[in-house]
Backbone and ligand atoms as CSV (ligand in chain L), in Angstrom:
chain,resi,resn,atom,element,x,y,z
A,1,MET,N,N,111.429,130.338,82.214
A,1,MET,CA,C,111.448,128.982,82.441
A,1,MET,C,C,110.237,128.127,83.053
A,2,ILE,N,N,109.783,127.303,82.179
A,2,ILE,CA,C,108.502,126.437,82.739
A,2,ILE,C,C,108.923,125.261,83.447
A,3,ALA,N,N,108.100,125.124,84.472
A,3,ALA,CA,C,108.365,123.925,85.448
A,3,ALA,C,C,107.123,123.081,85.536
A,4,ILE,N,N,107.321,121.698,85.315
A,4,ILE,CA,C,106.113,120.722,85.494
A,4,ILE,C,C,106.452,120.217,86.864
A,5,TYR,N,N,105.162,120.172,87.559
A,5,TYR,CA,C,105.041,119.653,88.864
A,5,TYR,C,C,104.184,118.176,88.854
A,6,PRO,N,N,104.889,117.276,88.316
A,6,PRO,CA,C,104.077,116.020,88.327
A,6,PRO,C,C,103.658,115.317,89.658
A,7,GLY,N,N,102.785,114.591,89.621
A,7,GLY,CA,C,102.235,113.626,90.689
A,7,GLY,C,C,100.803,113.056,90.520
A,8,SER,N,N,100.473,112.269,91.539
A,8,SER,CA,C,99.187,111.803,91.702
A,8,SER,C,C,97.877,112.594,92.348
A,9,PHE,N,N,98.445,113.316,93.197
A,9,PHE,CA,C,97.641,114.390,93.611
A,9,PHE,C,C,96.205,113.851,94.291
A,10,ASP,N,N,96.278,112.772,94.969
A,10,ASP,CA,C,95.006,112.091,95.231
A,10,ASP,C,C,94.815,111.892,96.772
A,11,PRO,N,N,94.373,113.026,97.408
A,11,PRO,CA,C,94.317,114.427,96.849
A,11,PRO,C,C,95.576,115.186,97.058
A,12,ILE,N,N,95.474,116.500,96.545
A,12,ILE,CA,C,96.458,117.395,96.665
A,12,ILE,C,C,96.507,117.847,98.432
A,13,THR,N,N,97.548,117.968,98.833
A,13,THR,CA,C,97.580,118.340,100.307
A,13,THR,C,C,98.278,119.863,100.483
A,14,LEU,N,N,98.313,120.321,101.717
A,14,LEU,CA,C,98.894,121.606,101.909
A,14,LEU,C,C,100.453,121.582,101.634
A,15,GLY,N,N,101.065,120.432,101.808
A,15,GLY,CA,C,102.284,120.151,101.502
A,15,GLY,C,C,102.435,120.404,99.900
A,16,HIS,N,N,101.860,119.873,99.057
A,16,HIS,CA,C,101.822,120.134,97.817
A,16,HIS,C,C,101.648,121.608,97.326
A,17,ILE,N,N,100.589,122.208,98.056
A,17,ILE,CA,C,100.416,123.525,97.811
A,17,ILE,C,C,101.690,124.469,98.197
A,18,ASP,N,N,102.530,124.185,99.246
A,18,ASP,CA,C,103.426,124.810,99.636
A,18,ASP,C,C,104.543,124.855,98.662
A,19,VAL,N,N,104.738,123.569,97.973
A,19,VAL,CA,C,105.757,123.503,96.996
A,19,VAL,C,C,105.388,124.273,95.796
A,20,ILE,N,N,104.062,124.193,95.397
A,20,ILE,CA,C,103.604,125.028,94.109
A,20,ILE,C,C,103.828,126.478,94.472
A,21,GLU,N,N,103.252,126.976,95.662
A,21,GLU,CA,C,103.491,128.327,95.843
A,21,GLU,C,C,105.099,128.920,95.699
A,22,ARG,N,N,105.813,127.994,96.166
A,22,ARG,CA,C,107.493,128.374,96.305
A,22,ARG,C,C,108.023,128.179,94.924
A,23,GLY,N,N,107.464,127.193,94.239
A,23,GLY,CA,C,108.001,126.946,92.802
A,23,GLY,C,C,107.616,128.155,91.855
A,24,ALA,N,N,106.347,128.648,92.076
A,24,ALA,CA,C,105.789,129.745,91.278
A,24,ALA,C,C,106.713,131.070,91.602
A,25,LYS,N,N,107.339,131.070,92.464
A,25,LYS,CA,C,108.368,132.053,92.743
A,25,LYS,C,C,109.525,132.030,91.887
A,26,LEU,N,N,109.877,130.812,91.686
A,26,LEU,CA,C,111.055,130.598,91.129
A,26,LEU,C,C,111.081,130.467,89.639
A,27,PHE,N,N,109.860,129.999,89.027
A,27,PHE,CA,C,109.793,129.772,87.581
A,27,PHE,C,C,108.700,130.783,86.984
A,28,ASP,N,N,108.653,130.966,85.749
A,28,ASP,CA,C,107.917,131.686,84.956
A,28,ASP,C,C,106.527,131.209,85.156
A,29,LYS,N,N,106.295,129.887,85.046
A,29,LYS,CA,C,105.143,129.168,85.148
A,29,LYS,C,C,105.220,127.823,85.640
A,30,VAL,N,N,104.222,127.372,86.491
A,30,VAL,CA,C,104.255,125.987,86.985
A,30,VAL,C,C,103.056,125.184,86.401
A,31,ILE,N,N,103.160,124.177,85.710
A,31,ILE,CA,C,102.068,123.386,85.270
A,31,ILE,C,C,102.094,122.069,86.370
A,32,VAL,N,N,100.890,122.203,87.210
A,32,VAL,CA,C,100.817,121.049,87.846
A,32,VAL,C,C,100.215,119.955,86.989
A,33,ALA,N,N,100.831,118.778,86.862
A,33,ALA,CA,C,100.531,117.678,86.065
A,33,ALA,C,C,100.112,116.537,86.672
A,34,ILE,N,N,98.800,115.958,86.760
A,34,ILE,CA,C,98.345,114.889,87.368
A,34,ILE,C,C,98.502,113.564,86.390
A,35,LEU,N,N,99.163,112.764,86.893
A,35,LEU,CA,C,99.308,111.506,86.223
A,35,LEU,C,C,97.959,110.580,86.187
A,36,SER,N,N,97.602,110.302,85.130
A,36,SER,CA,C,96.461,109.633,84.826
A,36,SER,C,C,96.374,108.030,84.610
A,37,ASN,N,N,97.580,107.625,84.382
A,37,ASN,CA,C,97.834,106.194,84.054
A,37,ASN,C,C,98.379,105.324,85.232
A,38,SER,N,N,97.953,106.085,86.339
A,38,SER,CA,C,98.577,105.419,87.606
A,38,SER,C,C,97.884,103.940,87.914
A,39,SER,N,N,98.852,103.087,88.246
A,39,SER,CA,C,98.368,101.567,88.481
A,39,SER,C,C,97.445,101.636,89.673
A,40,LYS,N,N,97.686,102.542,90.693
A,40,LYS,CA,C,96.913,102.623,91.714
A,40,LYS,C,C,95.488,103.002,91.684
A,41,SER,N,N,94.570,102.469,92.178
A,41,SER,CA,C,93.181,103.007,91.984
A,41,SER,C,C,92.632,104.063,92.657
A,42,PRO,N,N,92.726,105.304,92.060
A,42,PRO,CA,C,92.681,106.581,92.742
A,42,PRO,C,C,91.298,106.773,93.361
A,43,LEU,N,N,91.339,107.505,94.495
A,43,LEU,CA,C,90.050,107.823,95.108
A,43,LEU,C,C,89.109,108.927,94.408
A,44,PHE,N,N,90.000,109.863,93.640
A,44,PHE,CA,C,89.361,110.999,92.836
A,44,PHE,C,C,89.504,110.979,91.369
A,45,THR,N,N,88.730,111.035,90.537
A,45,THR,CA,C,88.925,110.999,89.305
A,45,THR,C,C,89.882,112.128,88.780
A,46,VAL,N,N,90.433,112.082,87.655
A,46,VAL,CA,C,91.258,113.131,87.151
A,46,VAL,C,C,90.648,114.575,86.975
A,47,ASP,N,N,89.420,114.462,86.779
A,47,ASP,CA,C,88.595,115.675,86.321
A,47,ASP,C,C,88.265,116.219,87.912
A,48,LYS,N,N,88.041,115.525,88.790
A,48,LYS,CA,C,87.881,116.094,90.218
A,48,LYS,C,C,89.147,116.494,90.750
A,49,ARG,N,N,90.064,115.906,90.482
A,49,ARG,CA,C,91.585,116.243,90.984
A,49,ARG,C,C,91.874,117.659,90.290
A,50,THR,N,N,91.558,117.880,88.987
A,50,THR,CA,C,91.831,118.913,88.291
A,50,THR,C,C,91.012,120.192,88.962
A,51,GLU,N,N,89.778,119.859,89.177
A,51,GLU,CA,C,88.720,120.858,89.751
A,51,GLU,C,C,89.402,121.146,91.205
A,52,GLN,N,N,89.883,120.309,91.895
A,52,GLN,CA,C,90.295,120.532,93.436
A,52,GLN,C,C,91.788,121.469,93.162
A,53,ILE,N,N,92.473,121.009,92.473
A,53,ILE,CA,C,93.780,121.736,92.270
A,53,ILE,C,C,93.792,123.153,91.813
A,54,THR,N,N,92.828,123.228,90.693
A,54,THR,CA,C,92.380,124.531,90.049
A,54,THR,C,C,91.917,125.627,91.187
A,55,GLU,N,N,91.035,125.125,92.147
A,55,GLU,CA,C,90.403,125.886,93.184
A,55,GLU,C,C,91.486,126.233,94.121
A,56,CYS,N,N,92.160,125.197,94.594
A,56,CYS,CA,C,93.196,125.654,95.813
A,56,CYS,C,C,94.459,126.472,95.242
A,57,THR,N,N,94.687,126.611,94.028
A,57,THR,CA,C,95.833,127.259,93.603
A,57,THR,C,C,95.323,128.528,92.894
A,58,LYS,N,N,94.138,129.046,92.929
A,58,LYS,CA,C,93.592,130.001,92.127
A,58,LYS,C,C,94.180,131.482,92.534
A,59,HIS,N,N,94.812,131.240,93.906
A,59,HIS,CA,C,95.502,132.523,94.406
A,59,HIS,C,C,96.801,132.674,93.680
A,60,ILE,N,N,97.359,131.924,92.880
A,60,ILE,CA,C,98.862,131.841,92.331
A,60,ILE,C,C,98.543,132.096,90.622
A,61,ALA,N,N,98.931,133.378,90.210
A,61,ALA,CA,C,98.724,133.636,88.846
A,61,ALA,C,C,99.512,132.669,87.950
A,62,ASN,N,N,100.457,132.356,88.088
A,62,ASN,CA,C,101.292,131.495,87.174
A,62,ASN,C,C,101.302,130.074,87.311
A,63,VAL,N,N,100.262,129.507,87.680
A,63,VAL,CA,C,99.941,128.072,87.989
A,63,VAL,C,C,98.783,127.620,86.778
A,64,GLU,N,N,99.287,126.651,86.207
A,64,GLU,CA,C,98.066,125.706,85.307
A,64,GLU,C,C,98.061,124.323,85.774
A,65,VAL,N,N,96.885,123.753,85.633
A,65,VAL,CA,C,96.703,122.510,85.929
A,65,VAL,C,C,96.446,121.627,84.701
A,66,GLY,N,N,97.132,120.437,84.630
A,66,GLY,CA,C,96.811,119.543,83.347
A,66,GLY,C,C,96.939,118.284,83.871
A,67,SER,N,N,96.700,117.445,82.954
A,67,SER,CA,C,96.918,115.890,83.280
A,67,SER,C,C,97.550,115.172,82.095
A,68,PHE,N,N,98.196,113.923,82.338
A,68,PHE,CA,C,98.984,113.238,81.316
A,68,PHE,C,C,98.891,111.733,81.441
A,69,THR,N,N,99.047,110.984,80.407
A,69,THR,CA,C,99.346,109.688,80.456
A,69,THR,C,C,100.719,109.472,79.766
A,70,GLY,N,N,101.349,108.314,80.311
A,70,GLY,CA,C,102.929,108.309,79.791
A,70,GLY,C,C,103.885,108.751,80.437
A,71,LEU,N,N,104.851,109.207,79.819
A,71,LEU,CA,C,106.078,109.729,80.589
A,71,LEU,C,C,105.791,111.241,80.965
A,72,THR,N,N,106.681,111.497,81.933
A,72,THR,CA,C,106.416,112.948,82.366
A,72,THR,C,C,107.316,113.717,81.360
A,73,VAL,N,N,108.468,113.104,80.909
A,73,VAL,CA,C,109.248,113.946,80.205
A,73,VAL,C,C,108.691,114.334,78.873
A,74,GLU,N,N,107.911,113.460,78.368
A,74,GLU,CA,C,107.252,113.763,77.110
A,74,GLU,C,C,106.178,114.935,77.510
A,75,TYR,N,N,105.509,114.883,78.461
A,75,TYR,CA,C,104.501,116.064,78.646
A,75,TYR,C,C,105.317,117.375,78.875
A,76,ALA,N,N,106.506,117.060,79.639
A,76,ALA,CA,C,107.529,118.508,79.936
A,76,ALA,C,C,107.642,118.934,78.466
A,77,LYS,N,N,108.301,118.172,77.635
A,77,LYS,CA,C,108.701,118.542,76.118
A,77,LYS,C,C,107.463,119.182,75.494
A,78,LEU,N,N,106.270,118.601,75.505
A,78,LEU,CA,C,105.268,119.234,74.835
A,78,LEU,C,C,105.015,120.597,75.209
A,79,HIS,N,N,105.105,120.952,76.394
A,79,HIS,CA,C,104.759,122.237,76.904
A,79,HIS,C,C,105.998,123.045,77.272
A,80,ASN,N,N,107.077,122.754,76.522
A,80,ASN,CA,C,108.385,123.444,76.484
A,80,ASN,C,C,108.869,123.702,77.886
A,81,ALA,N,N,108.751,122.836,78.746
A,81,ALA,CA,C,109.201,122.828,80.253
A,81,ALA,C,C,110.692,122.262,80.245
A,82,GLY,N,N,111.375,123.037,81.014
A,82,GLY,CA,C,112.849,122.745,81.215
A,82,GLY,C,C,113.086,121.998,82.527
A,83,VAL,N,N,111.973,122.168,83.462
A,83,VAL,CA,C,112.390,121.536,84.823
A,83,VAL,C,C,111.122,120.785,85.297
A,84,LEU,N,N,111.677,119.626,86.003
A,84,LEU,CA,C,110.411,118.845,86.742
A,84,LEU,C,C,110.629,119.256,88.189
A,85,LEU,N,N,109.694,119.579,88.647
A,85,LEU,CA,C,109.532,120.152,90.188
A,85,LEU,C,C,109.173,119.026,91.025
A,86,ARG,N,N,110.031,118.772,92.142
A,86,ARG,CA,C,109.469,117.818,93.141
A,86,ARG,C,C,109.867,118.146,94.543
A,87,GLY,N,N,109.064,117.815,95.542
A,87,GLY,CA,C,109.254,118.192,96.806
A,87,GLY,C,C,109.837,117.030,97.472
A,88,LEU,N,N,110.787,117.145,98.406
A,88,LEU,CA,C,111.820,116.197,99.182
A,88,LEU,C,C,111.261,116.377,100.656
A,89,ARG,N,N,110.705,115.407,101.233
A,89,ARG,CA,C,110.152,115.568,102.671
A,89,ARG,C,C,111.376,114.930,103.673
A,90,VAL,N,N,111.406,113.590,103.501
A,90,VAL,CA,C,112.504,112.992,104.550
A,90,VAL,C,C,113.191,111.993,103.809
A,91,LEU,N,N,114.193,111.504,104.375
A,91,LEU,CA,C,115.221,110.734,103.851
A,91,LEU,C,C,114.678,109.521,102.938
A,92,SER,N,N,113.644,109.086,103.582
A,92,SER,CA,C,113.057,107.783,102.736
A,92,SER,C,C,112.502,108.107,101.367
A,93,ASP,N,N,112.067,109.538,101.106
A,93,ASP,CA,C,111.708,109.930,99.784
A,93,ASP,C,C,112.842,110.135,98.825
A,94,PHE,N,N,114.152,110.055,99.223
A,94,PHE,CA,C,115.235,110.428,98.501
A,94,PHE,C,C,115.719,109.398,97.500
A,95,GLU,N,N,115.662,108.277,97.816
A,95,GLU,CA,C,116.093,106.993,97.109
A,95,GLU,C,C,115.178,106.916,95.741
A,96,LYS,N,N,113.811,107.007,96.048
A,96,LYS,CA,C,112.854,106.961,94.938
A,96,LYS,C,C,112.990,108.040,93.917
A,97,GLU,N,N,113.326,109.286,94.535
A,97,GLU,CA,C,113.320,110.708,93.891
A,97,GLU,C,C,114.469,110.740,92.971
A,98,LEU,N,N,115.523,110.298,93.621
A,98,LEU,CA,C,116.834,110.258,92.950
A,98,LEU,C,C,116.874,109.270,91.693
A,99,GLN,N,N,116.201,108.054,92.030
A,99,GLN,CA,C,115.936,107.097,90.875
A,99,GLN,C,C,115.106,107.598,89.569
A,100,MET,N,N,114.198,108.251,90.190
A,100,MET,CA,C,113.396,108.933,89.073
A,100,MET,C,C,113.917,109.994,88.381
A,101,ALA,N,N,114.834,110.906,89.186
A,101,ALA,CA,C,115.539,111.994,88.547
A,101,ALA,C,C,116.693,111.605,87.414
A,102,HIS,N,N,117.239,110.438,87.774
A,102,HIS,CA,C,118.377,109.770,87.082
A,102,HIS,C,C,117.607,109.184,85.762
A,103,THR,N,N,116.460,108.698,86.072
A,103,THR,CA,C,115.773,107.749,84.840
A,103,THR,C,C,115.114,109.109,83.959
A,104,ASN,N,N,114.700,109.998,84.414
A,104,ASN,CA,C,114.373,111.105,83.591
A,104,ASN,C,C,115.496,111.728,82.762
A,105,LYS,N,N,116.532,111.957,83.362
A,105,LYS,CA,C,117.703,112.394,82.804
A,105,LYS,C,C,118.123,111.590,81.653
A,106,THR,N,N,118.187,110.181,81.863
A,106,THR,CA,C,118.212,109.191,80.641
A,106,THR,C,C,117.375,109.387,79.589
A,107,LEU,N,N,116.068,109.742,79.966
A,107,LEU,CA,C,115.156,109.710,78.767
A,107,LEU,C,C,115.071,111.228,78.195
A,108,ASN,N,N,115.716,112.308,78.726
A,108,ASN,CA,C,115.649,113.654,78.191
A,108,ASN,C,C,116.652,114.369,78.881
A,109,TYR,N,N,117.750,114.449,78.338
A,109,TYR,CA,C,118.991,115.195,79.086
A,109,TYR,C,C,118.760,116.598,79.245
A,110,GLU,N,N,117.857,117.188,78.452
A,110,GLU,CA,C,117.881,118.544,78.473
A,110,GLU,C,C,117.054,119.030,79.668
A,111,ILE,N,N,116.064,118.152,80.290
A,111,ILE,CA,C,115.282,118.488,81.472
A,111,ILE,C,C,115.873,118.168,82.697
A,112,GLU,N,N,115.869,119.198,83.770
A,112,GLU,CA,C,116.312,119.084,85.026
A,112,GLU,C,C,115.425,118.810,85.930
A,113,THR,N,N,115.672,118.021,87.002
A,113,THR,CA,C,114.655,117.788,88.128
A,113,THR,C,C,115.304,118.883,89.171
A,114,VAL,N,N,114.279,119.613,89.813
A,114,VAL,CA,C,114.514,120.479,90.723
A,114,VAL,C,C,113.667,120.174,92.038
A,115,PHE,N,N,114.468,119.863,93.186
A,115,PHE,CA,C,113.817,119.475,94.390
A,115,PHE,C,C,113.837,120.724,95.291
A,116,LEU,N,N,112.615,120.949,95.898
A,116,LEU,CA,C,112.161,121.893,97.029
A,116,LEU,C,C,112.402,121.089,98.286
A,117,ALA,N,N,113.048,121.303,99.419
A,117,ALA,CA,C,112.760,120.696,100.580
A,117,ALA,C,C,111.426,121.281,101.053
A,118,THR,N,N,110.610,120.284,101.526
A,118,THR,CA,C,109.358,120.582,102.153
A,118,THR,C,C,109.535,121.344,103.517
A,119,THR,N,N,108.370,122.325,103.637
A,119,THR,CA,C,108.331,123.037,104.823
A,119,THR,C,C,108.240,122.176,106.164
A,120,THR,N,N,108.942,122.259,106.876
A,120,THR,CA,C,109.068,121.284,108.053
A,120,THR,C,C,107.750,120.837,108.503
A,121,GLU,N,N,106.872,121.935,108.614
A,121,GLU,CA,C,105.552,121.483,109.133
A,121,GLU,C,C,104.711,120.517,108.321
A,122,TYR,N,N,105.118,120.365,107.058
A,122,TYR,CA,C,104.463,119.314,106.456
A,122,TYR,C,C,105.459,118.100,106.038
A,123,SER,N,N,106.444,117.927,106.722
A,123,SER,CA,C,107.593,117.031,106.419
A,123,SER,C,C,106.884,115.697,106.573
A,124,PHE,N,N,105.665,115.377,107.301
A,124,PHE,CA,C,105.171,114.078,107.648
A,124,PHE,C,C,104.090,113.823,106.569
A,125,LEU,N,N,103.658,114.899,105.982
A,125,LEU,CA,C,102.245,114.732,105.204
A,125,LEU,C,C,102.396,114.064,103.974
A,126,SER,N,N,101.351,113.270,103.531
A,126,SER,CA,C,101.173,112.646,102.440
A,126,SER,C,C,99.524,112.402,101.991
A,127,SER,N,N,99.356,112.155,100.872
A,127,SER,CA,C,98.055,111.926,100.390
A,127,SER,C,C,97.527,110.719,101.064
A,128,SER,N,N,98.386,109.851,101.131
A,128,SER,CA,C,97.835,108.540,101.821
A,128,SER,C,C,97.492,108.554,103.469
A,129,ILE,N,N,98.257,109.450,104.123
A,129,ILE,CA,C,97.880,109.566,105.491
A,129,ILE,C,C,96.524,110.441,105.470
A,130,VAL,N,N,96.442,111.282,104.574
A,130,VAL,CA,C,95.151,112.173,104.695
A,130,VAL,C,C,93.852,111.303,104.370
A,131,LYS,N,N,94.201,110.228,103.334
A,131,LYS,CA,C,93.003,109.475,103.213
A,131,LYS,C,C,92.743,108.580,104.294
A,132,GLU,N,N,93.779,108.016,104.929
A,132,GLU,CA,C,93.707,106.954,106.189
A,132,GLU,C,C,93.067,107.791,107.327
A,133,ILE,N,N,93.308,108.877,107.691
A,133,ILE,CA,C,92.556,109.666,108.540
A,133,ILE,C,C,91.062,110.070,108.261
A,134,ALA,N,N,90.694,110.327,107.164
A,134,ALA,CA,C,89.576,110.738,106.768
A,134,ALA,C,C,88.682,109.742,106.552
A,135,GLN,N,N,89.232,108.320,106.336
A,135,GLN,CA,C,88.498,106.990,106.148
A,135,GLN,C,C,88.196,106.730,107.583
A,136,PHE,N,N,88.856,107.047,108.728
A,136,PHE,CA,C,88.502,106.674,110.023
A,136,PHE,C,C,87.863,107.899,110.755
A,137,GLY,N,N,87.561,108.770,110.189
A,137,GLY,CA,C,86.542,109.744,110.784
A,137,GLY,C,C,87.360,110.953,111.291
A,138,GLY,N,N,88.698,110.988,111.207
A,138,GLY,CA,C,89.521,111.990,111.838
A,138,GLY,C,C,89.436,113.320,111.080
A,139,SER,N,N,89.905,114.465,111.648
A,139,SER,CA,C,89.801,115.759,111.124
A,139,SER,C,C,91.205,116.122,110.104
A,140,ILE,N,N,90.664,116.478,108.884
A,140,ILE,CA,C,92.040,116.678,107.979
A,140,ILE,C,C,92.013,118.187,107.692
A,141,ASP,N,N,91.218,118.896,108.482
A,141,ASP,CA,C,91.211,120.300,108.082
A,141,ASP,C,C,92.564,121.061,108.139
A,142,HIS,N,N,93.423,120.570,108.965
A,142,HIS,CA,C,94.644,121.318,108.879
A,142,HIS,C,C,95.812,120.573,107.841
A,143,LEU,N,N,95.340,119.667,107.124
A,143,LEU,CA,C,96.197,119.096,106.113
A,143,LEU,C,C,95.830,119.241,104.728
A,144,VAL,N,N,94.809,119.602,104.422
A,144,VAL,CA,C,94.348,119.943,103.091
A,144,VAL,C,C,93.477,121.106,103.016
A,145,SER,N,N,93.425,121.666,101.715
A,145,SER,CA,C,92.568,123.027,101.501
A,145,SER,C,C,90.950,122.517,101.828
A,146,GLU,N,N,90.360,123.734,102.041
A,146,GLU,CA,C,88.957,123.634,102.605
A,146,GLU,C,C,88.118,122.870,101.474
A,147,ASN,N,N,88.176,123.141,100.137
A,147,ASN,CA,C,87.501,122.364,99.217
A,147,ASN,C,C,87.745,120.815,99.299
A,148,VAL,N,N,89.094,120.560,99.510
A,148,VAL,CA,C,89.482,118.925,99.355
A,148,VAL,C,C,88.912,118.475,100.587
A,149,ALA,N,N,88.931,119.281,101.860
A,149,ALA,CA,C,88.518,118.547,103.045
A,149,ALA,C,C,86.969,118.370,102.959
A,150,GLN,N,N,86.068,119.039,102.263
A,150,GLN,CA,C,84.823,118.838,101.950
A,150,GLN,C,C,84.576,117.621,101.261
A,151,ASP,N,N,85.398,117.581,99.874
A,151,ASP,CA,C,85.145,116.328,99.028
A,151,ASP,C,C,85.527,115.060,99.875
A,152,MET,N,N,86.551,115.188,100.739
A,152,MET,CA,C,86.844,114.157,101.253
A,152,MET,C,C,85.732,113.527,102.363
A,153,TYR,N,N,85.306,114.474,103.194
A,153,TYR,CA,C,84.188,114.238,104.060
A,153,TYR,C,C,83.009,113.538,103.269
A,154,HIS,N,N,82.746,114.212,102.253
A,154,HIS,CA,C,81.668,113.833,101.472
A,154,HIS,C,C,81.936,112.314,100.858
A,155,LYS,N,N,83.031,112.015,100.511
A,155,LYS,CA,C,83.457,110.547,99.989
A,155,LYS,C,C,83.006,109.698,101.211
A,156,TYR,N,N,83.595,109.980,102.289
A,156,TYR,CA,C,83.559,109.038,103.288
A,156,TYR,C,C,82.380,109.255,104.348
A,157,GLN,N,N,81.231,110.263,103.928
A,157,GLN,CA,C,80.288,110.497,104.627
A,157,GLN,C,C,80.294,110.609,106.142
A,158,ASN,N,N,81.309,111.125,106.476
A,158,ASN,CA,C,81.543,111.167,108.023
A,158,ASN,C,C,81.438,112.572,108.670
A,159,LYS,N,N,81.132,113.686,108.043
A,159,LYS,CA,C,80.789,114.972,108.536
A,159,LYS,C,C,79.684,115.579,107.889
L,1,PNS,O1,O,102.802,111.888,93.597
L,1,PNS,P1,P,103.565,110.754,93.089
L,1,PNS,O2,O,102.725,109.329,92.840
L,1,PNS,O3,O,104.721,110.273,93.955
L,1,PNS,O4,O,104.148,110.857,91.554
L,1,PNS,C1,C,104.928,110.101,90.794
L,1,PNS,C2,C,105.227,110.464,89.378
L,1,PNS,C3,C,103.825,110.745,88.764
L,1,PNS,C4,C,105.900,111.787,89.417
L,1,PNS,C5,C,105.894,109.393,88.742
L,1,PNS,O5,O,105.322,108.113,88.785
L,1,PNS,C6,C,105.882,109.655,87.177
L,1,PNS,O6,O,106.592,110.617,86.802
L,1,PNS,N1,N,105.165,108.791,86.357
L,1,PNS,C7,C,105.061,109.191,84.893
L,1,PNS,C8,C,105.848,107.743,84.307
L,1,PNS,C9,C,107.350,108.138,84.150
L,1,PNS,O7,O,107.568,109.240,83.584
L,1,PNS,N2,N,108.193,107.247,84.392
L,1,PNS,C10,C,109.651,107.495,84.135
L,1,PNS,C11,C,110.422,108.086,85.461
L,1,PNS,S1,S,110.279,107.328,86.815
């Protein structure tokens, strides 16, 4: 069974990596799929995010990194994936995630959304929080992988 792990990953955090590591134990292959048609203006280009994710998941054999525009279910179908993998942190995630899961089910009934409860230690963590801390010169070493931390510090020129 192939799982797609879709998201913005701007940037990828240790919380995302935790979901990927655990997903890779459950599925034959996990494809981390970077959404490139986001209305948000991203900090990092899709190419840079691809490089970052490839580097920090290189220890997991059955992980691939890709990017897509359009619908996640179409990307999943293209890659013969039967599962969309998503992490659930806190209750406030639930409403949006359930709406997405139901919507995706109406678009392709064959594809299931599987949620993994995020490890407690990362339940507060988001890409937005990482960007906010880095922007104001705080340390993000405990929140992202080393390569991403370096890229962030370089972006904000504060280390
Ligand atoms: O990391 P994010 O930003 O929470 O990820 C959101 C994402 C990429 C999973 C979601 O926006 C998405 O699937 N976008 C693609 C468009 C789509 O398929 N929409 C229908 C389902 S709501």
